[in-house]
C-alpha positions in Angstrom: 146.2 116.1 106.1 147.4 113.5 108.5 149.3 110.9 106.5 148.9 108.2 109.2 145.1 108.4 108.8 145.3 107.1 105.3 146.6 103.8 106.6 143.7 103.1 109.0 141.3 100.3 108.1 137.7 100.8 107.1 134.9 98.5 105.8 133.3 99.7 102.6 129.7 98.7 101.8 127.1 99.7 99.3 123.7 100.8 100.4 121.0 99.1 98.4 117.2 98.8 98.5 117.5 95.2 99.5 120.0 96.0 102.2 123.7 96.6 102.5 126.3 94.7 100.3 129.8 94.5 101.7 132.5 95.5 99.3 135.6 94.9 101.3 138.0 95.9 104.0 140.7 98.3 103.0 142.8 101.3 104.1 141.3 104.7 104.0 143.6 105.6 101.1 142.3 102.6 99.1 138.7 103.5 99.9 139.2 107.0 98.7 140.7 105.7 95.4 137.4 104.0 94.6 135.1 105.7 92.1 132.8 108.3 93.6 129.6 106.3 94.0 126.9 107.9 96.2 125.7 104.6 97.6 129.1 103.7 99.1 129.4 104.0 102.8 132.5 103.6 105.1 132.9 102.4 108.7 134.5 105.0 110.9 138.3 104.3 111.2 138.4 104.9 115.0 135.0 103.4 116.1 133.3 100.1 115.7 130.6 101.9 113.8 129.6 98.7 111.8 128.1 97.1 114.8 125.8 100.0 115.6 124.9 100.9 112.0 126.7 104.2 111.8 128.6 104.8 108.5 130.4 107.7 107.0 129.9 109.2 103.6 132.8 109.8 101.3 132.9 113.5 102.2 132.9 112.7 105.9 135.8 110.2 105.3 137.8 113.0 103.5 137.1 115.3 106.4 138.4 112.6 108.9 141.7 112.4 106.9 142.1 116.2 106.9 141.1 117.0 110.5 141.8 114.0 112.7 
């Protein structure tokens, strides 16, 4: 695990039937401390994924911390 990746910034949002609800901007560490809710999505810490609609799942965010 790369410790420095835990301090990168992500935007957390909740995917809903009526659209996406923004939860907040936080570090990767804080995002991973949130409860495991399947509808939560995370922007990519290295890309501007919010603008093009690409989001990560919790599992993908964990993989980013481990592998990046």
